[in-house]
C-alpha positions as CSV (number, residue, x, y, z in Angstrom):
1,M,18.9,168.2,8.6
2,N,21.8,167.4,10.8
3,K,22.4,168.8,14.3
4,P,25.1,171.4,13.3
5,V,22.8,172.9,10.7
6,V,19.8,173.0,13.1
7,L,22.0,174.5,15.8
8,R,23.3,177.2,13.4
9,V,19.7,178.2,12.5
10,V,18.6,178.1,16.1
11,N,21.6,180.2,17.2
12,T,20.9,182.8,14.5
13,V,17.2,183.0,15.3
14,L,18.1,183.4,19.0
15,F,20.6,186.1,18.3
16,F,18.1,188.2,16.3
17,S,15.4,187.6,18.8
18,F,17.7,188.9,21.5
19,I,18.5,192.0,19.4
20,L,14.8,192.7,18.9
21,Q,14.2,192.3,22.7
22,A,17.0,194.8,23.4
23,I,15.6,197.3,20.9
24,T,12.1,197.1,22.3
25,I,13.2,197.4,25.9
26,A,15.4,200.4,25.0
27,I,12.4,202.1,23.4
28,I,10.3,201.4,26.5
29,I,12.9,202.4,29.1
30,L,14.0,205.5,27.3
31,K,10.4,206.5,26.8
32,I,10.8,207.0,23.0
33,R,7.4,207.9,21.7
34,L,6.4,206.1,18.5
35,P,3.1,206.3,16.7
36,H,2.3,202.7,17.6
37,M,3.6,202.2,21.1
38,Q,1.1,199.4,21.8
39,L,2.7,197.5,19.0
40,V,6.1,197.9,20.6
41,F,4.8,196.4,23.9
42,E,3.1,193.5,22.0
43,V,6.3,192.8,20.0
44,H,8.3,192.8,23.2
45,E,5.9,190.4,24.9
46,Y,5.4,187.9,22.1
47,N,9.1,187.9,21.1
48,G,10.0,187.3,24.8
49,L,7.8,184.2,24.7
50,F,9.3,183.1,21.4
51,M,12.8,183.7,22.8
52,I,12.1,181.4,25.7
53,I,11.0,178.6,23.4
54,V,14.1,179.1,21.1
55,A,16.4,179.2,24.1
56,A,14.9,175.9,25.4
57,I,15.6,174.4,22.0
58,H,19.1,175.8,22.1
59,I,19.8,174.3,25.6
60,T,18.4,171.0,24.5
61,L,20.6,170.9,21.4
62,N,23.7,171.8,23.6
63,W,22.8,169.6,26.5
64,G,25.7,167.2,25.9
65,W,28.2,170.0,26.0
66,I,26.5,171.5,29.1
67,K,26.7,168.2,31.0
68,A,30.4,167.7,30.0
69,S,31.4,171.2,31.0
70,F,29.4,171.8,34.1
71,F,28.4,168.5,35.6
72,K,31.7,166.7,35.6
73,K,32.1,163.8,38.0
74,Q,34.9,164.5,40.4
């Protein structure tokens, strides 16, 4: 697979991981009681770790753009 295809997949996965984190933290902060609250905490924890890994891949794939945009020689 070429880089644009991989980046599109990584970006999509990162987006949905972010949405899942937002939903679980909203449930936790708003103290919404669900039958399996322990599962909500576990999903939030493991998805957070997964999100860190996917974000690192995202940064790695975009490193050229990051260098060009933020670390310009003056």
